[in-house]
MIZA-817280 format. One record per residue (C-alpha): residue in three letters; residue number from 1; x, y, z. Coordinates in pm, 1 decimal, always signed. Layout:
<rest=ALA | nr=NUM | u=X | v=Y | w=Z>
...
//
This chain:
<rest=MET | nr=1 | u=-5055.7 | v=-1831.9 | w=-5036.5>
<rest=TYR | nr=2 | u=-4999.6 | v=-2189.8 | w=-5143.7>
<rest=MET | nr=3 | u=-5309.1 | v=-2358.8 | w=-5005.7>
<rest=HIS | nr=4 | u=-5569.7 | v=-2518.0 | w=-5226.6>
<rest=PRO | nr=5 | u=-5864.5 | v=-2282.0 | w=-5291.6>
<rest=SER | nr=6 | u=-6096.0 | v=-2502.7 | w=-5083.8>
<rest=GLN | nr=7 | u=-5860.6 | v=-2467.2 | w=-4785.4>
<rest=TYR | nr=8 | u=-5889.4 | v=-2089.2 | w=-4810.8>
<rest=ALA | nr=9 | u=-6267.1 | v=-2126.0 | w=-4806.3>
<rest=ALA | nr=10 | u=-6254.2 | v=-2349.0 | w=-4498.0>
<rest=GLU | nr=11 | u=-6021.0 | v=-2105.8 | w=-4324.2>
<rest=ALA | nr=12 | u=-6248.4 | v=-1810.5 | w=-4404.4>
<rest=ARG | nr=13 | u=-6550.1 | v=-2002.3 | w=-4268.3>
<rest=ALA | nr=14 | u=-6360.9 | v=-2084.3 | w=-3947.4>
<rest=ILE | nr=15 | u=-6261.2 | v=-1719.8 | w=-3903.1>
<rest=SER | nr=16 | u=-6623.1 | v=-1616.2 | w=-3955.8>
<rest=GLU | nr=17 | u=-6743.8 | v=-1873.2 | w=-3701.6>
<rest=LEU | nr=18 | u=-6501.3 | v=-1725.5 | w=-3446.9>
<rest=GLY | nr=19 | u=-6695.0 | v=-1400.0 | w=-3479.2>
<rest=PHE | nr=20 | u=-6458.8 | v=-1203.5 | w=-3699.5>
<rest=GLY | nr=21 | u=-6607.2 | v=-1003.4 | w=-3985.9>
<rest=LEU | nr=22 | u=-6318.8 | v=-1012.1 | w=-4231.3>
<rest=THR | nr=23 | u=-6016.5 | v=-1197.0 | w=-4356.4>
<rest=ARG | nr=24 | u=-5753.1 | v=-1144.4 | w=-4618.1>
<rest=CYS | nr=25 | u=-5579.0 | v=-1374.9 | w=-4856.1>
<rest=ALA | nr=26 | u=-5268.5 | v=-1349.9 | w=-5065.3>
<rest=PRO | nr=27 | u=-5378.9 | v=-1522.4 | w=-5380.7>
<rest=ALA | nr=28 | u=-5146.9 | v=-1739.5 | w=-5580.5>
<rest=SER | nr=29 | u=-5064.3 | v=-1612.1 | w=-5922.5>
<rest=GLY | nr=30 | u=-5286.0 | v=-1690.8 | w=-6211.8>
<rest=ARG | nr=31 | u=-5613.0 | v=-1515.7 | w=-6281.5>
<rest=SER | nr=32 | u=-5825.8 | v=-1830.6 | w=-6278.0>
<rest=ARG | nr=33 | u=-5679.9 | v=-1946.6 | w=-5942.9>
<rest=ILE | nr=34 | u=-5734.9 | v=-1604.9 | w=-5786.9>
<rest=LEU | nr=35 | u=-6097.1 | v=-1597.6 | w=-5905.5>
<rest=LYS | nr=36 | u=-6163.1 | v=-1956.7 | w=-5794.5>
<rest=ARG | nr=37 | u=-6020.6 | v=-1888.7 | w=-5450.3>
<rest=LEU | nr=38 | u=-6234.4 | v=-1577.7 | w=-5404.0>
<rest=ARG | nr=39 | u=-6547.7 | v=-1749.0 | w=-5536.9>
<rest=LEU | nr=40 | u=-6510.0 | v=-2035.9 | w=-5290.2>
<rest=MET | nr=41 | u=-6433.2 | v=-1799.4 | w=-5002.9>
<rest=ARG | nr=42 | u=-6738.3 | v=-1586.0 | w=-5080.0>
<rest=GLU | nr=43 | u=-6958.3 | v=-1896.0 | w=-5098.9>
<rest=ALA | nr=44 | u=-6819.6 | v=-2011.7 | w=-4762.2>
<rest=VAL | nr=45 | u=-6879.9 | v=-1688.8 | w=-4569.6>
<rest=GLY | nr=46 | u=-7175.0 | v=-1524.5 | w=-4742.2>
<rest=PRO | nr=47 | u=-7226.2 | v=-1162.5 | w=-4846.6>
<rest=ASP | nr=48 | u=-7186.1 | v=-990.1 | w=-4507.2>
<rest=PHE | nr=49 | u=-6824.3 | v=-1090.5 | w=-4448.7>
<rest=ASP | nr=50 | u=-6540.9 | v=-872.9 | w=-4581.4>
<rest=LEU | nr=51 | u=-6279.6 | v=-1033.0 | w=-4804.0>
<rest=MET | nr=52 | u=-5951.7 | v=-851.4 | w=-4855.4>
<rest=VAL | nr=53 | u=-5697.9 | v=-940.6 | w=-5121.4>
<rest=ASP | nr=54 | u=-5330.8 | v=-878.4 | w=-5050.9>
<rest=ALA | nr=55 | u=-5179.0 | v=-854.6 | w=-5396.9>
<rest=PRO | nr=56 | u=-4820.4 | v=-730.1 | w=-5369.4>
<rest=HIS | nr=57 | u=-4705.0 | v=-1039.6 | w=-5557.3>
<rest=LEU | nr=58 | u=-4841.1 | v=-860.4 | w=-5864.0>
<rest=VAL | nr=59 | u=-4539.6 | v=-630.1 | w=-5821.5>
<rest=ALA | nr=60 | u=-4191.5 | v=-784.1 | w=-5813.6>
<rest=HIS | nr=61 | u=-3873.3 | v=-586.8 | w=-5750.2>
<rest=GLY | nr=62 | u=-4065.1 | v=-260.7 | w=-5789.4>
<rest=ARG | nr=63 | u=-4196.3 | v=-354.6 | w=-6134.0>
<rest=PRO | nr=64 | u=-4553.3 | v=-449.4 | w=-6214.4>
<rest=GLN | nr=65 | u=-4611.0 | v=-808.4 | w=-6319.1>
<rest=LEU | nr=66 | u=-4934.4 | v=-706.0 | w=-6488.7>
<rest=SER | nr=67 | u=-5012.9 | v=-401.4 | w=-6698.1>
<rest=VAL | nr=68 | u=-5246.6 | v=-137.6 | w=-6556.4>
<rest=ALA | nr=69 | u=-5510.3 | v=-262.3 | w=-6802.6>
<rest=ALA | nr=70 | u=-5467.3 | v=-620.4 | w=-6675.3>
<rest=VAL | nr=71 | u=-5495.5 | v=-504.8 | w=-6311.7>
<rest=GLU | nr=72 | u=-5810.3 | v=-310.3 | w=-6404.2>
<rest=LYS | nr=73 | u=-5956.4 | v=-621.2 | w=-6565.1>
<rest=LEU | nr=74 | u=-5869.7 | v=-835.5 | w=-6263.0>
<rest=ALA | nr=75 | u=-6015.1 | v=-575.3 | w=-6023.5>
<rest=GLY | nr=76 | u=-6335.0 | v=-574.0 | w=-6229.1>
<rest=GLU | nr=77 | u=-6355.4 | v=-952.4 | w=-6210.9>
<rest=LEU | nr=78 | u=-6287.8 | v=-949.6 | w=-5836.6>
<rest=SER | nr=79 | u=-6568.5 | v=-698.7 | w=-5785.1>
<rest=GLN | nr=80 | u=-6825.7 | v=-973.7 | w=-5842.4>
<rest=TYR | nr=81 | u=-6714.8 | v=-1111.9 | w=-5503.9>
<rest=SER | nr=82 | u=-6759.5 | v=-774.7 | w=-5326.4>
<rest=ILE | nr=83 | u=-6396.1 | v=-740.4 | w=-5227.7>
<rest=ALA | nr=84 | u=-6349.2 | v=-489.1 | w=-4946.6>
<rest=TRP | nr=85 | u=-5980.2 | v=-424.4 | w=-5013.9>
<rest=LEU | nr=86 | u=-5730.9 | v=-488.8 | w=-5292.1>
<rest=GLU | nr=87 | u=-5388.2 | v=-419.5 | w=-5148.5>
<rest=GLU | nr=88 | u=-5102.2 | v=-299.1 | w=-5362.9>
<rest=PRO | nr=89 | u=-5180.8 | v=-443.5 | w=-5706.1>
<rest=LEU | nr=90 | u=-4951.2 | v=-182.4 | w=-5866.0>
<rest=PRO | nr=91 | u=-4612.7 | v=-36.9 | w=-5772.9>
<rest=PRO | nr=92 | u=-4665.8 | v=+186.6 | w=-5466.8>
<rest=ALA | nr=93 | u=-4509.9 | v=+494.6 | w=-5627.4>
<rest=ASP | nr=94 | u=-4718.6 | v=+477.2 | w=-5946.0>
<rest=HIS | nr=95 | u=-4978.8 | v=+730.9 | w=-5833.2>
<rest=THR | nr=96 | u=-5101.5 | v=+787.5 | w=-6187.7>
<rest=ALA | nr=97 | u=-5185.2 | v=+417.9 | w=-6226.8>
<rest=TYR | nr=98 | u=-5365.9 | v=+413.4 | w=-5890.0>
<rest=ARG | nr=99 | u=-5569.9 | v=+722.4 | w=-5986.7>
<rest=ARG | nr=100 | u=-5661.9 | v=+556.6 | w=-6315.2>
<rest=LEU | nr=101 | u=-5761.1 | v=+234.9 | w=-6135.4>
<rest=LYS | nr=102 | u=-5974.0 | v=+430.3 | w=-5885.7>
<rest=GLU | nr=103 | u=-6150.0 | v=+617.0 | w=-6165.9>
<rest=TRP | nr=104 | u=-6206.9 | v=+294.9 | w=-6355.9>
<rest=ILE | nr=105 | u=-6366.0 | v=+107.0 | w=-6064.7>
<rest=SER | nr=106 | u=-6565.7 | v=+403.1 | w=-5927.2>
//
């Protein structure tokens, strides 16, 4: 979570070279850092490798750190990197927000 974005890219490349088809990262906070990390990872592994984003840090003590609208915006920006999975960007019990996010990105 605290590595430099280029280290995440190198790690993803190494995982790919071992024959795995996916990896996940827990991005540091900050929209621009998250996007930079994913851009470098995608460049390192190419389009046929799955990238998963573990985002529970967007929720602290059961409360969202970003509004649903901000999560939707971030998810839209992440989609340019063909993310296979965005884990827990909203409080787990907020089913309405998850439905809205699903409808928005579908």
